[in-house]
C-alpha positions, -999 to 999 in steps of 0.1 A, spaced: -109 103 20 -147 104 24 -150 112 -14 -128 82 -22 -148 60 2 -180 71 -14 -168 65 -49 -150 31 -44 -176 19 -20 -202 23 -46 -184 9 -75 -165 -20 -57 -190 -28 -30 -164 -20 -3 -170 -14 34 -146 7 55 -133 4 90 -121 32 112 -87 49 106 -58 30 121 -34 55 135 -8 29 142 -7 23 104 -6 59 91 -44 65 94 -54 43 66 -90 33 62 -91 -4 54 -116 -13 27 -131 -48 28 -156 -69 9 -173 -99 23 -151 -96 54 -117 -98 35 -94 -67 33 -92 -54 -3 -75 -20 -2 -64 9 20 -71 45 16 -49 71 32 -44 109 33 -18 126 12 15 128 31 22 164 18 2 189 -3 26 184 -32 19 146 -34 -2 136 -64 -32 116 -57 -27 80 -69 -27 43 -62 1 20 -52 -1 -16 -63 12 -40 -37 25 -74 -47 25 -104 -23 58 -119 -11 66 -147 13 98 -127 23 96 -89 17 132 -84 29 146 -110 5 124 -95 -23 138 -60 -16 173 -74 -20 162 -91 -53 148 -57 -66 182 -40 -62 201 -70 -76 180 -68 -107 183 -31 -114 154 -17 -94 154 8 -65 140 4 -30 124 37 -22 112 29 13 131 1 31 112 -29 44 94 -22 76 75 -43 100 37 -35 102 29 -53 136 5 -82 131 3 -76 93 39 -86 81 66 -65 64 62 -41 35 83 -18 13 80 5 -17 102 1 -49 106 12 -84 114 -11 -113 143 -2 -138 118 16 -161 105 38 -133 72 21 -123 66 24 -86 51 -6 -66 48 -19 -31 56 -54 -18 38 -68 13 
């Protein structure tokens, strides 16, 4: 993660806080005191390196229901992130993965 912090810190002007074990050891990137991104470790050696775009929702659970109703697939069910809201991972009908928070 240090290489990612070095790269994105330099080009985006992000600062990083300590890992948060309760949230999967993500390092939270911020700019001007506002959270901007999270950088985490690969969950397995076979996992490709990549980004997940998260979209904002007022009700992640209702949005997950709408995803499946409109032909998408929920890959990781909505889960509560204490103090931060609910999030889930999904795929649209064309196969593009995204997150909702």
